[in-house]
RODO-2510 file (C-alpha; in nm, 4 decimals, decimal comma):
residues 483
     n   res          X          Y          Z
     1     m    -4,8218    -0,4097     1,7598
     2     s    -4,7611    -0,4130     2,1146
     3     f    -4,4891    -0,6991     2,0689
     4     i    -4,3160    -0,4696     1,8214
     5     t    -4,3616    -0,1619     2,0596
     6     g    -4,2324    -0,3002     2,3781
     7     t    -3,9082    -0,4669     2,1760
     8     f    -3,8667    -0,1761     2,0144
     9     s    -3,8527     0,0147     2,3911
    10     i    -3,6559    -0,2434     2,5294
    11     v    -3,4009    -0,2303     2,2402
    12     l    -3,3801     0,1810     2,3088
    13     l    -3,3242     0,1524     2,7194
    14     i    -3,0613    -0,0965     2,6039
    15     n    -2,8733     0,1874     2,3579
    16     i    -2,9180     0,4577     2,6456
    17     l    -2,7972     0,2416     2,9030
    18     l    -2,4897     0,2096     2,6525
    19     a    -2,4645     0,5800     2,5979
    20     f    -2,4530     0,5949     2,9904
    21     i    -2,1580     0,3653     2,9875
    22     i    -1,9577     0,5848     2,6948
    23     v    -1,9921     0,8865     2,8763
    24     f    -1,9797     0,7986     3,2023
    25     i    -1,7562     0,4991     3,2671
    26     e    -1,5564     0,4165     2,9476
    27     r    -1,2308     0,6481     2,8918
    28     r    -1,2966     0,7276     2,5143
    29     d    -1,1812     1,0310     2,3374
    30     i    -1,4588     1,2538     2,2984
    31     g    -1,4754     1,2131     1,9245
    32     a    -1,5156     0,8548     1,9933
    33     t    -1,7692     0,8637     2,2445
    34     w    -2,0092     1,1468     2,0469
    35     a    -1,9655     0,9107     1,7411
    36     w    -2,1305     0,6209     1,9577
    37     i    -2,3853     0,8165     2,0975
    38     l    -2,5359     0,9249     1,7183
    39     i    -2,5093     0,5482     1,6283
    40     l    -2,7279     0,4654     1,9299
    41     f    -2,9659     0,7064     1,9273
    42     f    -3,0516     0,7195     1,5507
    43     i    -2,9689     0,3987     1,4736
    44     p    -3,1348     0,2236     1,7395
    45     i    -3,1300    -0,1336     1,6353
    46     g    -2,8227    -0,1453     1,4290
    47     g    -2,6584     0,0725     1,6500
    48     f    -2,6637    -0,1841     1,9388
    49     i    -2,5297    -0,4582     1,6765
    50     l    -2,2030    -0,2788     1,5625
    51     y    -2,1441    -0,1340     1,9095
    52     l    -2,1333    -0,4944     2,0513
    53     i    -1,9036    -0,5477     1,7442
    54     f    -1,6905    -0,2599     1,7277
    55     g    -1,7311    -0,0454     2,0300
    56     r    -1,6606    -0,2876     2,3220
    57     h    -1,3357    -0,2791     2,5043
    58     l    -1,0999    -0,5219     2,5753
    59     k    -0,9957    -0,6222     2,9467
    60     q    -0,6894    -0,4213     3,0361
    61     k    -0,5805    -0,6013     3,3875
    62     n    -0,2944    -0,8759     3,3274
    63     f    -0,4541    -0,8932     2,9691
    64     y    -0,1605    -1,1414     2,8386
    65     n    -0,2289    -1,3523     3,1899
    66     l     0,1282    -1,2943     3,2802
    67     s     0,2854    -1,5191     3,5577
    68     k     0,4107    -1,4265     3,9052
    69     e     0,7316    -1,4544     3,8374
    70     e     0,7053    -1,2952     3,4534
    71     r     0,5546    -0,9529     3,5971
    72     e     0,8395    -0,9800     3,8909
    73     y     1,0837    -1,0006     3,6133
    74     l     0,9352    -0,7006     3,4031
    75     k     0,8732    -0,5416     3,7424
    76     i     1,2907    -0,5323     3,8723
    77     a     1,4644    -0,4714     3,4746
    78     v     1,2227    -0,1541     3,4943
    79     e     1,2886    -0,0184     3,8396
    80     a     1,6522    -0,0860     3,7628
    81     q     1,6596     0,1234     3,4455
    82     v     1,4331     0,4189     3,6117
    83     y     1,6492     0,4590     3,8820
    84     h     1,9906     0,4883     3,6453
    85     l     1,7994     0,7359     3,4389
    86     q     1,6563     0,9199     3,7477
    87     h     2,0068     0,9590     3,8609
    88     h     2,2069     1,0943     3,5451
    89     l     2,3914     0,7351     3,5563
    90     s     2,5051     0,6566     3,2078
    91     v     2,3097     0,4423     2,9976
    92     f     2,4268     0,4953     2,7113
    93     q     2,7304     0,6676     2,5318
    94     d     2,6014     0,9934     2,4202
    95     q     2,5453     1,1574     2,7794
    96     k     2,3912     1,4796     2,5839
    97     l     2,1677     1,2765     2,3687
    98     q     2,0720     1,0905     2,6876
    99     d     1,9935     1,3697     2,8738
   100     k     1,7753     1,5461     2,6611
   101     y     1,5462     1,2332     2,5550
   102     e     1,5694     1,1097     2,9370
   103     q     1,1815     1,1814     3,0075
   104     l     1,0759     1,0231     2,6678
   105     m     1,2875     0,7157     2,7623
   106     l     1,0819     0,7167     3,1110
   107     i     0,7604     0,7510     2,9601
   108     n     0,8514     0,4119     2,7543
   109     l     0,9778     0,1985     3,0293
   110     q     0,6766     0,3061     3,2726
   111     s     0,3886     0,2502     3,0796
   112     s     0,4907     0,0357     2,7819
   113     t     0,7852    -0,1302     3,0698
   114     s     1,0404    -0,0822     2,7304
   115     i     1,3525    -0,1543     2,7937
   116     i     1,6640    -0,0028     2,6619
   117     t     1,9329    -0,1921     2,4763
   118     t     2,2402    -0,0308     2,3532
   119     d     2,4317    -0,2774     2,1476
   120     n     2,2209    -0,2305     1,8693
   121     e     2,2663    -0,2569     1,4717
   122     v     2,0662    -0,1119     1,2701
   123     e     1,9818    -0,1831     0,9118
   124     l     1,7122    -0,0183     0,7241
   125     f     1,5166    -0,0998     0,4203
   126     t     1,2450     0,1125     0,2269
   127     e     1,1312    -0,1247    -0,0561
   128     g     1,0004    -0,4336    -0,0427
   129     k     1,2244    -0,6890    -0,2398
   130     t     1,5107    -0,6080    -0,1020
   131     k     1,3629    -0,6673     0,2232
   132     f     1,2489    -0,9389     0,1625
   133     d     1,5082    -1,1004    -0,0531
   134     e     1,7093    -1,0280     0,2999
   135     l     1,4595    -1,1595     0,5188
   136     f     1,4847    -1,5314     0,3149
   137     r     1,8458    -1,4943     0,3556
   138     d     1,8115    -1,4932     0,7247
   139     i     1,5252    -1,7533     0,7389
   140     r     1,7797    -1,9938     0,5570
   141     q     2,0571    -1,9432     0,7644
   142     a     1,8400    -2,0399     1,0672
   143     k     1,9889    -2,2724     1,3182
   144     e     1,7392    -2,3122     1,6327
   145     e     1,3833    -2,1315     1,6027
   146     i     1,1917    -1,9229     1,3851
   147     n     0,9051    -1,6727     1,5013
   148     i     0,7282    -1,4449     1,2541
   149     q     0,3983    -1,2689     1,2735
   150     y     0,2069    -1,0484     1,0224
   151     y    -0,0654    -0,8796     0,9768
   152     i    -0,1154    -0,9335     0,6900
   153     i    -0,0136    -1,2287     0,4737
   154     q    -0,1501    -1,2718     0,1523
   155     r    -0,2216    -1,6159    -0,0830
   156     d    -0,0062    -1,4674    -0,3781
   157     e     0,3263    -1,5737    -0,4914
   158     l     0,4960    -1,4011    -0,1946
   159     g     0,2905    -1,5622     0,0737
   160     r     0,3555    -1,8784    -0,1336
   161     k     0,7383    -1,8560    -0,0738
   162     l     0,7201    -1,7351     0,3297
   163     r     0,5179    -2,0520     0,3234
   164     d     0,7773    -2,2311     0,1562
   165     e     1,1289    -2,0842     0,3328
   166     l     0,9696    -2,1460     0,6924
   167     t     0,8605    -2,5249     0,5763
   168     a     1,1916    -2,6324     0,4750
   169     k     1,3378    -2,5098     0,7826
   170     a     1,0609    -2,7077     0,9827
   171     k     1,1940    -3,0179     0,7719
   172     e     1,5705    -2,9264     0,9065
   173     g     1,4428    -2,9332     1,2412
   174     v     1,4410    -2,5752     1,2777
   175     k     1,1286    -2,4478     1,5399
   176     v     0,8826    -2,2980     1,3395
   177     r     0,6376    -2,0480     1,4738
   178     l     0,3421    -1,8211     1,2610
   179     l     0,1195    -1,5746     1,3558
   180     y    -0,1336    -1,4024     1,1706
   181     d    -0,4165    -1,1397     1,2359
   182     d    -0,7378    -1,3571     1,1259
   183     i    -0,9068    -1,0136     0,9726
   184     g    -0,6161    -0,8907     0,8122
   185     s    -0,5102    -1,1743     0,6612
   186     r    -0,9124    -1,2960     0,5890
   187     r    -0,8185    -1,5209     0,2865
   188     l    -0,5804    -1,7782     0,5180
   189     n    -0,6560    -2,0899     0,6629
   190     r    -0,4707    -2,3694     0,7989
   191     s    -0,4716    -2,5654     0,4797
   192     f    -0,2412    -2,3157     0,3361
   193     f     0,0072    -2,3671     0,5688
   194     k    -0,0547    -2,7614     0,5662
   195     e     0,2879    -2,9374     0,5056
   196     l     0,4435    -2,6866     0,7153
   197     i     0,2406    -2,7980     1,0357
   198     e     0,3309    -3,1371     0,8975
   199     h     0,6502    -3,1020     0,9626
   200     n     0,5998    -2,9744     1,3539
   201     g     0,5790    -2,5872     1,2066
   202     e     0,3450    -2,4111     1,4591
   203     v     0,1064    -2,1844     1,3328
   204     a    -0,1870    -1,9392     1,5015
   205     a    -0,4452    -1,6759     1,4038
   206     f    -0,4801    -1,3965     1,6363
   207     f    -0,8535    -1,3372     1,7575
   208     p    -0,9539    -1,5887     1,5382
   209     s    -1,3176    -1,5467     1,3307
   210     i    -1,6131    -1,7515     1,4563
   211     f    -1,6792    -1,9995     1,1858
   212     k    -1,4673    -1,7776     0,9227
   213     v    -1,7975    -1,5321     0,9405
   214     v    -1,8506    -1,3464     1,2876
   215     n    -1,5654    -1,1878     1,4690
   216     l    -1,6510    -0,9730     1,7600
   217     r    -1,3018    -0,8375     1,7349
   218     i    -1,2823    -0,6923     1,4343
   219     n    -1,2430    -0,3584     1,5581
   220     n    -0,8948    -0,4758     1,7753
   221     r    -0,6539    -0,6048     1,4795
   222     n    -0,3249    -0,7234     1,5564
   223     h    -0,1495    -0,4630     1,2906
   224     r     0,2074    -0,5465     1,4201
   225     k     0,5247    -0,7306     1,1614
   226     l     0,7863    -0,9181     1,3539
   227     c     1,0672    -1,1429     1,2460
   228     i     1,2715    -1,3073     1,4963
   229     i     1,5411    -1,5619     1,3996
   230     d     1,7351    -1,7164     1,6180
   231     g     1,7268    -1,4937     1,8807
   232     d     1,9932    -1,2753     1,7074
   233     i     1,8165    -1,1041     1,4380
   234     g     1,5020    -0,8889     1,4519
   235     y     1,2968    -0,7490     1,1966
   236     i     0,9958    -0,4576     1,2680
   237     g     0,8325    -0,2389     1,0845
   238     g     0,5896    -0,1571     0,8249
   239     f     0,5952    -0,4623     0,5046
   240     n     0,3066    -0,6895     0,5484
   241     v     0,3740    -0,9737     0,2929
   242     g     0,2142    -0,9662    -0,0745
   243     r     0,3193    -0,8636    -0,4307
   244     e     0,1736    -0,5202    -0,3431
   245     y     0,4406    -0,4777    -0,0845
   246     l     0,6894    -0,5581    -0,3684
   247     g     0,5180    -0,2833    -0,5779
   248     k     0,3486    -0,5451    -0,8172
   249     k     0,0025    -0,4507    -0,7411
   250     k    -0,1171    -0,2065    -1,0365
   251     k    -0,3536    -0,0089    -0,8194
   252     f    -0,0567     0,0969    -0,6236
   253     g     0,2406     0,1100    -0,8368
   254     y     0,6185     0,1583    -0,6100
   255     w     0,5414     0,0677    -0,2743
   256     r     0,7458     0,3038    -0,0011
   257     d     0,7806     0,1857     0,3104
   258     t     1,0200     0,1386     0,6165
   259     h     1,1391    -0,1469     0,7849
   260     f     1,4169    -0,2223     1,0367
   261     r     1,7011    -0,5870     1,0674
   262     i     1,8379    -0,5039     1,4133
   263     k     2,0891    -0,7218     1,5602
   264     g     2,1721    -0,6740     1,9629
   265     g     1,9928    -0,6966     2,2526
   266     a     1,6614    -0,5140     2,1089
   267     v     1,5855    -0,7743     1,9471
   268     d     1,4988    -0,9750     2,2779
   269     h     1,2443    -0,7241     2,3450
   270     i     1,0934    -0,7657     2,0086
   271     h     1,0991    -1,1586     2,0876
   272     g     0,9403    -1,0783     2,3864
   273     r     0,6653    -0,9034     2,2608
   274     f     0,5922    -1,1955     1,9525
   275     i     0,5849    -1,4279     2,2751
   276     l     0,3252    -1,2195     2,4388
   277     d     0,1204    -1,2751     2,1412
   278     w     0,1810    -1,5986     2,1094
   279     k     0,0759    -1,6836     2,4303
   280     q    -0,2711    -1,4987     2,4195
   281     a    -0,3497    -1,6799     2,0843
   282     t    -0,2678    -2,0188     2,1814
   283     k    -0,3283    -1,9906     2,5319
   284     q     0,0358    -2,1760     2,5927
   285     d     0,1163    -2,0692     2,9218
   286     s     0,4034    -2,3037     2,9364
   287     i     0,6446    -2,0436     2,7902
   288     n     0,8088    -1,8016     2,9847
   289     l     0,8846    -1,4378     2,8983
   290     s     1,2149    -1,4026     3,0759
   291     e     1,3748    -1,7089     2,8843
   292     y     1,3212    -1,4641     2,5503
   293     a     1,3578    -1,1425     2,7239
   294     g     1,5966    -1,1771     2,9750
   295     r     1,9860    -1,2126     2,7792
   296     k     2,2486    -1,0309     2,8072
   297     e     2,3835    -0,7485     2,5660
   298     r     2,6154    -0,9108     2,3080
   299     h     2,6585    -0,7392     2,0044
   300     s     2,9202    -0,4945     1,9124
   301     g     2,6843    -0,2261     1,7841
   302     s     2,6140     0,1005     1,9272
   303     s     2,2531     0,2104     1,8836
   304     p     2,0558     0,2828     2,2059
   305     v     1,6765     0,1454     2,1266
   306     q     1,3422     0,0839     2,3184
   307     i     1,0980    -0,1353     2,1536
   308     v     0,7620     0,0283     2,2386
   309     d     0,4267    -0,1255     2,1524
   310     s     0,0661    -0,0561     2,2684
   311     g    -0,2957    -0,2062     2,2441
   312     p    -0,6538    -0,1537     2,3157
   313     n    -0,5472    -0,3913     2,6124
   314     s    -0,3520    -0,1107     2,7357
   315     e    -0,4402     0,1566     2,9883
   316     t    -0,2480     0,4715     2,8303
   317     e    -0,2198     0,5195     2,4935
   318     h     0,1447     0,4391     2,5222
   319     l     0,2234     0,5005     2,1343
   320     k     0,0412     0,8496     2,1068
   321     n     0,1686     0,9559     2,4506
   322     m     0,5292     0,8479     2,2678
   323     y     0,4811     1,0337     1,9194
   324     i     0,3467     1,3708     2,1644
   325     k     0,6322     1,3852     2,3433
   326     l     0,8701     1,3228     2,0540
   327     i     0,7230     1,6065     1,9590
   328     m     0,7037     1,8317     2,2337
   329     t     1,1115     1,7802     2,2646
   330     a     1,1806     1,9360     1,8960
   331     k     1,3824     2,2156     1,8937
   332     k     1,4511     2,2404     1,5109
   333     s     1,2443     2,0004     1,3275
   334     i     1,0292     1,7013     1,2630
   335     k     0,9541     1,5007     1,0008
   336     i     0,6405     1,2342     0,9875
   337     q     0,6158     1,0058     0,7320
   338     t     0,2351     0,7945     0,7550
   339     p    -0,0571     0,6867     0,4897
   340     y    -0,2967     0,7909     0,7193
   341     f    -0,2978     1,1046     0,9783
   342     i    -0,6082     1,1486     1,1869
   343     p    -0,4807     1,2425     1,4773
   344     d    -0,7183     1,3174     1,7977
   345     t    -0,7057     1,7066     1,9483
   346     s    -0,4270     1,6539     2,1815
   347     f    -0,1894     1,5196     1,8735
   348     m    -0,2817     1,8145     1,6913
   349     d    -0,2507     2,0655     1,9657
   350     a     0,0999     1,9149     2,0047
   351     i     0,1646     1,9872     1,6706
   352     k     0,0276     2,3037     1,6225
   353     i     0,2693     2,4204     2,0007
   354     a     0,5419     2,3096     1,7600
   355     l     0,4571     2,5339     1,4833
   356     l     0,3893     2,8270     1,6621
   357     s     0,7211     2,7486     1,8135
   358     n     0,8881     2,7928     1,5084
   359     i     0,9760     2,4199     1,4629
   360     d     0,9997     2,3090     1,1181
   361     v     0,7675     2,0870     1,0446
   362     h     0,7224     1,8077     0,7084
   363     i     0,4248     1,5711     0,6778
   364     m     0,4252     1,3201     0,3946
   365     i     0,0927     1,1552     0,3006
   366     p    -0,0084     0,9209    -0,0005
   367     n    -0,1726     1,0974    -0,3181
   368     k    -0,4115     0,8097    -0,3176
   369     p    -0,6280     0,6126    -0,0883
   370     d    -0,6219     0,3079    -0,0102
   371     h    -0,9353     0,3502     0,2065
   372     p    -1,0914     0,6274     0,0829
   373     f    -1,3086     0,7798     0,4162
   374     v    -0,9087     0,7926     0,5952
   375     y    -0,7598     0,9277     0,2712
   376     w    -1,0170     1,2269     0,2980
   377     a    -1,0014     1,2380     0,6867
   378     t    -0,6170     1,2488     0,6442
   379     l    -0,6704     1,5449     0,3976
   380     s    -0,9119     1,7649     0,6443
   381     h    -0,6184     1,7519     0,9427
   382     v    -0,3166     1,7883     0,7420
   383     g    -0,5334     2,1203     0,5649
   384     e    -0,5964     2,2430     0,9309
   385     l    -0,2030     2,2092     0,9607
   386     l    -0,1302     2,4588     0,6586
   387     k    -0,2693     2,7418     0,8438
   388     y    -0,0089     2,6804     1,1437
   389     g     0,2465     2,6722     0,8813
   390     a     0,2968     2,2974     0,8481
   391     n     0,4997     2,1414     0,5153
   392     v     0,2361     1,9354     0,3503
   393     w     0,3942     1,6630     0,1257
   394     i     0,2123     1,4399    -0,1579
   395     y     0,3738     1,1523    -0,2637
   396     e     0,3447     1,1016    -0,6055
   397     k     0,5796     0,8147    -0,6957
   398     g     0,3674     0,5283    -0,5971
   399     f     0,2216     0,4156    -0,2384
   400     m     0,3985     0,5837     0,1038
   401     h     0,3239     0,3298     0,3515
   402     a     0,5960     0,4267     0,5731
   403     k     0,5288     0,4921     0,9684
   404     t     0,8213     0,6791     1,0736
   405     i     0,9017     0,9962     1,2893
   406     v     1,2294     1,2155     1,2695
   407     i     1,3108     1,4524     1,5857
   408     d     1,5641     1,7806     1,5157
   409     e     1,7628     1,4497     1,3287
   410     e     1,9140     1,2745     1,6440
   411     v     1,6378     1,0205     1,7300
   412     c     1,3766     0,8319     1,5154
   413     s     1,0767     0,5877     1,5644
   414     v     0,9769     0,2970     1,2971
   415     g     0,7457     0,0870     1,3433
   416     t     0,3697    -0,0166     1,2788
   417     t     0,1744     0,2457     1,3606
   418     n    -0,0077     0,5068     1,1763
   419     i    -0,1245     0,8612     1,3010
   420     d    -0,4979     0,7817     1,3662
   421     s    -0,7076     0,6641     1,6359
   422     r    -0,7185     0,3136     1,5395
   423     s    -0,3571     0,2721     1,5602
   424     f    -0,2987     0,4506     1,9256
   425     r    -0,6474     0,3193     2,0729
   426     l    -0,7922    -0,0107     1,9080
   427     n    -0,4813    -0,1763     1,7057
   428     f    -0,2128    -0,3721     1,8818
   429     e     0,1486    -0,1814     1,7613
   430     v     0,4835    -0,1695     1,7802
   431     n     0,7686     0,0870     1,7179
   432     a     1,1836     0,0596     1,7692
   433     t     1,2072     0,4060     1,8965
   434     v     1,6415     0,4761     1,8513
   435     y     1,8425     0,7373     1,9578
   436     d     2,1149     0,7613     1,7280
   437     e     2,1991     1,0430     1,5026
   438     a     2,3647     0,8010     1,2458
   439     v     2,0463     0,6559     1,2279
   440     a     1,7699     0,9493     1,2360
   441     q     2,0096     1,1247     0,9938
   442     k     1,9749     0,8545     0,7368
   443     l     1,5627     0,8657     0,7396
   444     h     1,5864     1,2013     0,7218
   445     n     1,7945     1,2012     0,4225
   446     l     1,5358     0,9514     0,3252
   447     f     1,2726     1,2069     0,3760
   448     l     1,4735     1,4750     0,1733
   449     d     1,4628     1,2121    -0,1552
   450     d     1,0984     1,1336    -0,1056
   451     m     1,0545     1,5189    -0,1178
   452     k     1,1685     1,5416    -0,4928
   453     d     0,9005     1,2546    -0,5689
   454     s     0,5989     1,4350    -0,4024
   455     t     0,4116     1,7671    -0,4929
   456     l     0,3435     2,0222    -0,1969
   457     l     0,0234     2,0967    -0,0591
   458     t    -0,0129     2,4989    -0,0357
   459     p    -0,2715     2,6634     0,1644
   460     q    -0,3613     2,8191    -0,1931
   461     i    -0,4023     2,4886    -0,3552
   462     y    -0,5936     2,3472    -0,0415
   463     k    -0,8199     2,6253    -0,0562
   464     e    -0,9318     2,5884    -0,3953
   465     r    -1,0680     2,2252    -0,3791
   466     s    -1,3720     2,1587    -0,5156
   467     l    -1,7190     2,1992    -0,2680
   468     w    -1,7654     1,8280    -0,3325
   469     i    -1,4327     1,7471    -0,1819
   470     k    -1,4924     1,9469     0,1072
   471     i    -1,8218     1,7664     0,1828
   472     k    -1,5922     1,4391     0,1945
   473     e    -1,3771     1,5569     0,4498
   474     a    -1,6575     1,6841     0,6812
   475     v    -1,8118     1,3372     0,6756
   476     s    -1,4722     1,1773     0,6972
   477     r    -1,3844     1,3292     0,9753
   478     l    -1,6923     1,3205     1,1769
   479     l    -1,6453     0,9073     1,1386
   480     s    -1,2985     0,8998     1,1985
   481     p    -1,3036     0,7806     1,5685
   482     i    -1,4721     0,5110     1,4453
   483     l    -1,3176     0,4088     1,1220
***
């Protein structure tokens, strides 16, 4: 009995110490802080194990082990553009648009080293079939190098198709690198890529599990979806690889997503983001970032683009800060499409301030859950915004997976980032922010088209929801900081 009592006392002491660390040392959101304290105190032994797996922060200092040369390259590139912006020198053609969003560009530059390129052609995809048809066409035409990264690659017909297309190029002598997230693609293993690897293709998993059973980084997922072909074409957006993304899974039906195909200088910076993740996963320190992210602008496009990333290694929540700055810059309208809407207090306050300033705010979410707790927490948050005049649309045609924000029909951001604490703090994410009215207008018009396939959630409808739904919302919202 004394052994049990002593063991329990030690575990309780460890829990108290962890609670102290969470409150006074680690810089956490207040909701996450309270959630972990409750878990540690009410589940003494299990809480300690959960914290080891889900709660630990990553190291932030030089997470990617950049060399002195690479750090110096990024520093010089950022300082040059900061100087141009602060002295109101022209960075891209529309000076009026540059002046309006100058502070946003500075935030992205100084927090996420997001270099602005101005020679981009941006193509938009909303359906999986057209996106993957174009991607496979580009892969077949590759001459030198294909770098590809997805959070989820399923072992189904689309996953096999991607593997076979990459294998065919590897046989031709094209350099192929493929990176997937070990948790998102948990059904994958190297044997699935046996032929690709035999022909010198390289395959790696981000934060791999130990014996495919234990993963101490299960809470830090690489959610990015990138493809770079010959350094000339870059894909970035919400589509993963699997039959559901083609609308072929009965549970979800039609799959509505958003993805960019970009040609121009921004591709170098998409490439740079991939190389950083690849180096981290493979420890191939011989690859130099500046070889991929330091090329000259060379295309005839005219869209200014910043590639903005964030992750648990970041000192600040770059993408959340970018979203809030976008919201606070709006003068007329804000349109958001997201499968999950579980923001923290700062994001909610930004939306409320916009609504109280008579900004027209529209938020579109799915009508069905792929994760029930997340779905009910989403309903709780959008329900709160109804009181302030937000227009909340429930997409009925299928599953809404797009991650887009459009401000004043002038600037937009598309990528992998959901509106939740997981994307803002725990996952590795990346977005393309485009300062081009033509591109923003296309996304605005798509939102209007999607409204035809959606139901407006009115304050009255929300008020009349059942007691059971209210309970599920309350519990899900309480747990959402650590979901």
